[in-house]
C-alpha positions in Angstrom: 84.4 94.4 91.2 87.7 94.8 93.4 90.5 96.8 91.2 94.6 96.4 91.8 96.2 99.6 92.8 100.3 100.2 92.5 100.6 102.9 94.4 104.3 104.1 95.0 105.9 106.2 98.1 109.5 107.5 97.0 110.4 108.9 100.5 108.8 107.3 103.4 111.5 109.2 105.8 109.8 112.6 105.2 106.1 111.9 105.4 106.2 112.5 109.5 105.7 116.1 108.0 101.9 114.9 107.2 100.2 115.7 109.8 97.7 113.7 112.5 96.8 111.0 110.3 100.3 110.3 108.5 101.2 106.9 108.6 102.7 105.7 111.6 105.1 103.2 110.0 107.8 103.8 108.0 108.7 100.1 106.9 106.5 98.3 104.2 104.9 96.2 106.2 103.6 98.7 108.5 102.1 100.6 106.0 100.4 98.1 104.3 99.0 97.0 107.3 97.6 100.8 107.9 96.3 101.2 104.8 94.6 98.1 104.3 92.9 98.8 107.9 91.3 102.2 106.6 90.4 100.2 103.5 88.5 97.7 105.6 87.2 99.9 108.1 86.2 103.1 109.1 88.4 104.2 112.3 90.6 106.8 110.2 87.7 107.9 108.5 85.9 108.9 111.9 88.9 110.5 113.3 89.1 113.0 109.8 85.7 114.1 110.2 85.4 114.6 113.8 88.5 116.7 113.2 86.5 119.0 110.2 84.5 122.4 111.2 81.1 120.7 110.3 81.8 117.0 110.7 77.5 116.7 109.8 78.8 118.4 106.5 81.1 115.3 105.4 79.7 113.4 102.6 79.1 109.8 103.9 80.0 108.2 101.4 84.0 109.3 101.8 83.5 106.7 104.6 83.2 103.5 102.4 84.5 100.5 103.9 85.8 96.9 101.8 86.2 94.0 104.6 88.2 91.8 101.7 90.5 95.3 100.6 94.0 93.5 100.8 97.5 95.5 100.9 101.3 94.0 100.1 104.0 96.3 100.9 108.0 96.2 99.1 110.9 97.9 100.0 113.0 99.4 97.0 115.9 101.1 98.0 114.2 104.2 99.8 111.0 103.8 97.9 108.3 102.0 99.6 105.8 100.1 96.8 102.5 99.2 97.7 99.8 97.3 96.0 96.0 97.6 97.4 93.1 95.4 95.8 89.7 96.7 96.6 87.1 97.3 95.1 86.5 100.7 96.8 86.5 103.5 94.3 89.6 105.1 93.1 88.5 108.5 94.7 88.2 107.2 98.2 91.3 105.3 98.0 92.9 108.6 96.8 91.2 110.6 99.8 92.6 107.9 102.3 96.3 108.1 101.1 96.0 112.0 101.1 95.1 111.3 105.0 98.1 109.1 105.7 100.9 110.5 103.3 99.7 114.2 101.7 101.0 114.5 98.8 104.1 111.9 99.1 102.6 109.0 96.9 102.3 108.3 93.1 99.8 106.1 91.7 101.5 103.8 89.3 99.2 101.8 87.3 95.8 100.5 87.8 94.4 97.1 86.6 91.2 94.8 87.4 92.1 92.5 90.1 
């Protein structure tokens, strides 16, 4: 069953300091595309896994994907809102967001899709 996650990035300009896996885009459409790719494919997970001290010890369940995931982005002043619809569990979604945005994001609401 798919879940709709309402996410907010209060200050997209501050995300550049997040690290090697951070969003490359600064706008809502680009961020939505990057998050959507991170949910649909395992490329971001594989890059992160390869950077770990013991990649073989990483739980392969963290690499779950949802080929049907969709993400929409909207700009509201300096804040970017993202709405992700996916069957990926919330813990994995949060892990991907921490890679992309560090602590610079907020989960605003969750509902059935």
